[in-house]
C-alpha positions as a Markdown table, in Angstrom:
| # | Residue | x | y | z |
|---|---|---|---|---|
| 1 | Unk | 88.0 | 91.0 | 113.5 |
| 2 | Unk | 90.2 | 89.4 | 110.8 |
| 3 | Unk | 92.5 | 91.9 | 109.1 |
| 4 | Unk | 92.3 | 92.5 | 105.4 |
| 5 | Unk | 95.8 | 93.3 | 104.1 |
| 6 | Unk | 94.6 | 93.5 | 100.5 |
| 7 | Unk | 92.5 | 96.6 | 101.2 |
| 8 | Unk | 95.6 | 98.6 | 102.1 |
| 9 | Unk | 97.4 | 97.3 | 99.0 |
| 10 | Unk | 94.5 | 98.1 | 96.7 |
| 11 | Unk | 94.3 | 101.6 | 98.1 |
| 12 | Unk | 98.1 | 102.2 | 97.6 |
| 13 | Unk | 98.0 | 100.8 | 94.1 |
| 14 | Unk | 95.1 | 103.1 | 93.2 |
| 15 | Unk | 97.1 | 106.0 | 94.6 |
| 16 | Unk | 100.1 | 105.0 | 92.5 |
| 17 | Unk | 98.0 | 105.0 | 89.3 |
| 18 | Unk | 96.6 | 108.5 | 90.0 |
| 19 | Unk | 100.2 | 109.7 | 90.7 |
| 20 | Unk | 101.3 | 108.2 | 87.5 |
| 21 | Unk | 98.8 | 110.1 | 85.5 |
| 22 | Unk | 99.8 | 113.4 | 87.3 |
| 23 | Unk | 103.5 | 112.9 | 86.9 |
| 24 | Unk | 103.8 | 111.4 | 83.4 |
| 25 | Unk | 104.9 | 114.8 | 81.9 |
| 26 | Unk | 107.8 | 115.2 | 84.3 |
| 27 | Unk | 109.6 | 111.9 | 83.5 |
| 28 | Unk | 113.4 | 111.9 | 83.1 |
| 29 | Unk | 114.7 | 110.5 | 79.9 |
| 30 | Unk | 116.6 | 107.7 | 81.6 |
| 31 | Unk | 116.0 | 104.1 | 82.4 |
| 32 | Unk | 116.9 | 104.6 | 86.1 |
| 33 | Unk | 119.8 | 104.4 | 88.4 |
| 34 | Unk | 122.1 | 101.4 | 88.9 |
| 35 | Unk | 121.7 | 100.9 | 92.7 |
| 36 | Unk | 118.9 | 101.1 | 95.2 |
| 37 | Unk | 118.0 | 100.8 | 98.9 |
| 38 | Unk | 114.4 | 100.1 | 99.9 |
| 39 | Unk | 112.1 | 99.7 | 102.9 |
| 40 | Unk | 108.6 | 98.3 | 103.1 |
| 41 | Unk | 105.9 | 97.2 | 105.4 |
| 42 | Unk | 103.0 | 94.8 | 104.9 |
| 43 | Unk | 101.0 | 91.7 | 105.9 |
| 44 | Unk | 100.9 | 88.0 | 105.2 |
| 45 | Unk | 98.2 | 85.5 | 104.4 |
| 46 | Unk | 99.6 | 82.1 | 105.4 |
| 47 | Unk | 98.9 | 79.0 | 103.2 |
| 48 | Unk | 98.7 | 76.7 | 106.1 |
| 49 | Unk | 95.1 | 76.5 | 107.2 |
| 50 | Unk | 95.6 | 76.5 | 110.9 |
| 51 | Unk | 97.8 | 79.6 | 110.7 |
| 52 | Unk | 95.5 | 81.4 | 108.2 |
| 53 | Unk | 92.4 | 80.8 | 110.4 |
| 54 | Unk | 93.9 | 81.3 | 113.8 |
| 55 | Unk | 96.7 | 83.8 | 113.4 |
| 56 | Unk | 97.0 | 87.5 | 112.7 |
| 57 | Unk | 100.1 | 89.1 | 111.3 |
| 58 | Unk | 101.4 | 91.7 | 113.8 |
| 59 | Unk | 103.8 | 93.2 | 111.3 |
| 60 | Unk | 106.0 | 92.4 | 108.3 |
| 61 | Unk | 109.0 | 94.6 | 107.6 |
| 62 | Unk | 111.4 | 94.2 | 104.7 |
| 63 | Unk | 114.6 | 96.0 | 103.8 |
| 64 | Unk | 116.6 | 95.4 | 100.6 |
| 65 | Unk | 119.3 | 96.4 | 98.2 |
| 66 | Unk | 119.2 | 96.1 | 94.4 |
| 67 | Unk | 121.7 | 96.5 | 91.7 |
| 68 | Unk | 121.3 | 96.4 | 87.9 |
| 69 | Unk | 123.5 | 93.7 | 86.4 |
| 70 | Unk | 122.2 | 93.8 | 82.8 |
| 71 | Unk | 120.9 | 97.2 | 81.6 |
| 72 | Unk | 119.9 | 95.9 | 78.2 |
| 73 | Unk | 117.4 | 93.4 | 79.5 |
| 74 | Unk | 116.7 | 95.6 | 82.6 |
| 75 | Unk | 117.5 | 93.0 | 85.2 |
| 76 | Unk | 118.4 | 93.6 | 88.8 |
| 77 | Unk | 120.0 | 91.5 | 91.6 |
| 78 | Unk | 117.8 | 91.7 | 94.7 |
| 79 | Unk | 119.0 | 91.1 | 98.3 |
| 80 | Unk | 116.6 | 91.3 | 101.2 |
| 81 | Unk | 116.2 | 90.8 | 104.9 |
| 82 | Unk | 112.8 | 90.7 | 106.6 |
| 83 | Unk | 111.1 | 90.3 | 109.9 |
| 84 | Unk | 107.6 | 88.9 | 110.4 |
| 85 | Unk | 105.7 | 88.6 | 113.7 |
| 86 | Unk | 102.3 | 86.9 | 114.1 |
| 87 | Unk | 100.3 | 85.5 | 116.9 |
| 88 | Unk | 97.1 | 83.4 | 117.6 |
| 89 | Unk | 95.8 | 80.0 | 118.6 |
| 90 | Unk | 97.4 | 77.2 | 116.7 |
| 91 | Unk | 96.1 | 74.5 | 118.9 |
| 92 | Unk | 92.5 | 73.8 | 119.9 |
| 93 | Unk | 91.4 | 76.0 | 122.8 |
| 94 | Unk | 88.6 | 75.4 | 125.3 |
| 95 | Unk | 86.5 | 78.7 | 125.1 |
| 96 | Unk | 85.8 | 78.5 | 128.8 |
| 97 | Unk | 89.5 | 79.2 | 129.5 |
| 98 | Unk | 91.6 | 82.1 | 128.6 |
| 99 | Unk | 95.0 | 80.9 | 127.2 |
| 100 | Unk | 97.9 | 83.0 | 126.0 |
| 101 | Unk | 98.4 | 83.1 | 122.2 |
| 102 | Unk | 101.2 | 81.2 | 120.4 |
| 103 | Unk | 103.7 | 83.5 | 118.8 |
| 104 | Unk | 105.6 | 83.0 | 115.6 |
| 105 | Unk | 108.6 | 85.2 | 114.7 |
| 106 | Unk | 110.4 | 84.8 | 111.4 |
| 107 | Unk | 113.7 | 86.4 | 110.4 |
| 108 | Unk | 114.2 | 86.0 | 106.6 |
| 109 | Unk | 116.9 | 86.5 | 104.0 |
| 110 | Unk | 116.2 | 86.4 | 100.3 |
| 111 | Unk | 118.3 | 86.5 | 97.1 |
| 112 | Unk | 116.7 | 86.9 | 93.7 |
| 113 | Unk | 116.5 | 88.6 | 90.4 |
| 114 | Unk | 113.9 | 91.0 | 89.0 |
| 115 | Unk | 113.2 | 92.2 | 85.5 |
| 116 | Unk | 111.5 | 95.5 | 85.0 |
| 117 | Unk | 109.4 | 96.9 | 82.2 |
| 118 | Unk | 108.4 | 100.4 | 81.4 |
| 119 | Unk | 105.7 | 101.8 | 79.1 |
| 120 | Unk | 108.1 | 104.1 | 77.2 |
| 121 | Unk | 111.6 | 105.4 | 77.6 |
| 122 | Unk | 111.9 | 107.7 | 80.6 |
| 123 | Unk | 108.5 | 106.6 | 82.0 |
| 124 | Unk | 108.1 | 107.1 | 85.7 |
| 125 | Unk | 106.2 | 103.8 | 85.9 |
| 126 | Unk | 107.8 | 100.4 | 86.0 |
| 127 | Unk | 106.5 | 96.9 | 86.4 |
| 128 | Unk | 108.9 | 94.5 | 88.2 |
| 129 | Unk | 108.7 | 90.7 | 88.0 |
| 130 | Unk | 111.0 | 88.6 | 90.2 |
| 131 | Unk | 112.0 | 85.2 | 91.4 |
| 132 | Unk | 114.4 | 84.0 | 94.1 |
| 133 | Unk | 115.3 | 81.8 | 97.0 |
| 134 | Unk | 114.8 | 82.3 | 100.8 |
| 135 | Unk | 116.2 | 81.1 | 104.1 |
| 136 | Unk | 114.0 | 81.8 | 107.1 |
| 137 | Unk | 114.7 | 81.3 | 110.9 |
| 138 | Unk | 111.4 | 80.6 | 112.7 |
| 139 | Unk | 110.9 | 81.0 | 116.4 |
| 140 | Unk | 107.9 | 79.3 | 117.9 |
| 141 | Unk | 106.7 | 80.4 | 121.4 |
| 142 | Unk | 103.9 | 78.3 | 122.8 |
| 143 | Unk | 102.4 | 79.0 | 126.3 |
| 144 | Unk | 103.8 | 76.6 | 128.8 |
| 145 | Unk | 106.8 | 75.6 | 126.7 |
| 146 | Unk | 110.3 | 77.1 | 125.9 |
| 147 | Unk | 110.8 | 78.9 | 122.6 |
| 148 | Unk | 111.9 | 76.6 | 119.8 |
| 149 | Unk | 113.6 | 77.6 | 116.6 |
| 150 | Unk | 114.2 | 76.0 | 113.2 |
| 151 | Unk | 115.3 | 76.9 | 109.7 |
| 152 | Unk | 113.1 | 76.8 | 106.5 |
| 153 | Unk | 114.1 | 77.1 | 102.9 |
| 154 | Unk | 112.0 | 78.1 | 99.9 |
| 155 | Unk | 111.4 | 79.9 | 96.7 |
| 156 | Unk | 109.3 | 82.9 | 95.7 |
| 157 | Unk | 107.8 | 84.8 | 92.8 |
| 158 | Unk | 106.5 | 88.4 | 92.9 |
| 159 | Unk | 104.9 | 91.2 | 91.0 |
| 160 | Unk | 105.7 | 94.8 | 91.8 |
| 161 | Unk | 104.4 | 98.1 | 90.2 |
| 162 | Unk | 106.8 | 101.0 | 91.0 |
| 163 | Unk | 106.4 | 104.7 | 90.4 |
| 164 | Unk | 109.2 | 107.4 | 90.4 |
| 165 | Unk | 107.8 | 110.4 | 92.3 |
| 166 | Unk | 111.0 | 112.4 | 92.6 |
| 167 | Unk | 114.5 | 112.0 | 91.0 |
| 168 | Unk | 115.9 | 108.9 | 92.7 |
| 169 | Unk | 112.7 | 108.2 | 94.8 |
| 170 | Unk | 110.3 | 105.5 | 94.0 |
| 171 | Unk | 107.1 | 104.2 | 95.6 |
| 172 | Unk | 106.1 | 100.5 | 95.2 |
| 173 | Unk | 103.5 | 97.9 | 96.1 |
| 174 | Unk | 104.2 | 94.2 | 95.9 |
| 175 | Unk | 102.5 | 90.9 | 96.0 |
| 176 | Unk | 104.8 | 87.9 | 96.7 |
| 177 | Unk | 103.9 | 84.2 | 96.6 |
| 178 | Unk | 106.3 | 82.1 | 98.6 |
| 179 | Unk | 106.6 | 78.5 | 99.4 |
| 180 | Unk | 108.9 | 77.1 | 102.1 |
| 181 | Unk | 109.8 | 73.8 | 103.7 |
| 182 | Unk | 108.1 | 72.7 | 107.0 |
| 183 | Unk | 109.6 | 73.0 | 110.5 |
| 184 | Unk | 108.4 | 70.7 | 113.3 |
| 185 | Unk | 107.6 | 72.3 | 116.6 |
| 186 | Unk | 106.1 | 70.1 | 119.4 |
| 187 | Unk | 105.0 | 67.4 | 116.9 |
| 188 | Unk | 103.3 | 70.1 | 114.7 |
| 189 | Unk | 104.5 | 71.0 | 111.3 |
| 190 | Unk | 104.7 | 74.7 | 110.6 |
| 191 | Unk | 105.4 | 76.4 | 107.3 |
| 192 | Unk | 106.0 | 80.1 | 106.5 |
| 193 | Unk | 104.5 | 79.7 | 103.0 |
| 194 | Unk | 102.0 | 82.3 | 102.0 |
| 195 | Unk | 101.1 | 85.4 | 100.1 |
| 196 | Unk | 102.8 | 88.6 | 101.2 |
| 197 | Unk | 101.4 | 92.1 | 100.5 |
| 198 | Unk | 103.7 | 95.0 | 101.1 |
| 199 | Unk | 104.3 | 98.7 | 100.1 |
| 200 | Unk | 107.3 | 100.9 | 100.5 |
| 201 | Unk | 109.8 | 103.3 | 99.1 |
| 202 | Unk | 113.1 | 102.8 | 97.2 |
| 203 | Unk | 115.9 | 105.3 | 96.9 |
| 204 | Unk | 118.0 | 104.8 | 93.7 |
| 205 | Unk | 121.4 | 106.2 | 93.1 |
| 206 | Unk | 124.6 | 105.7 | 91.2 |
| 207 | Unk | 125.4 | 105.7 | 87.5 |
| 208 | Unk | 122.3 | 106.6 | 85.3 |
| 209 | Unk | 121.3 | 104.0 | 82.8 |
| 210 | Unk | 120.3 | 105.5 | 79.5 |
């Protein structure tokens, strides 16, 4: 059965909206904290047809640090590292034979900037919009062949609703569209381009921005 990552994201987003309605009366009269650490988990829908149809994402983990560099326009610098693992059949397979799956592991780094908007001063709800660049190390493990690696570079854009549930603690969901260069493995071009769905938590600290 094919997995449906958007169903988890939709559920989490609906939960955030209900929590927003319940917590709007307890908002702090601040625009947030200067620094933040975050951790998230999710899934990927590859743009490349052979990956999209033949592979499943085993897991997608992302960790990041953010820092406000312009409080007037509410802009943050975003640094991230990520790890994605997926597996499936990239090459044509004779159904009469059982063949091990090909595995793709991706270690990623990203640098970007986000701008965030709130409905009113002190609102616990923020909407983040971001752009950035990525460098990914791909490891391609095909049955009967040694693991091969390559580097891909690309850009991304994302949209991220975020909700403060406790002082300093935020929940978020994110949809990211990313395009990367191709890496050639065994005469096959592979790209990590795709749509990433993730959800996680951010802990903010430091000087309060008013």
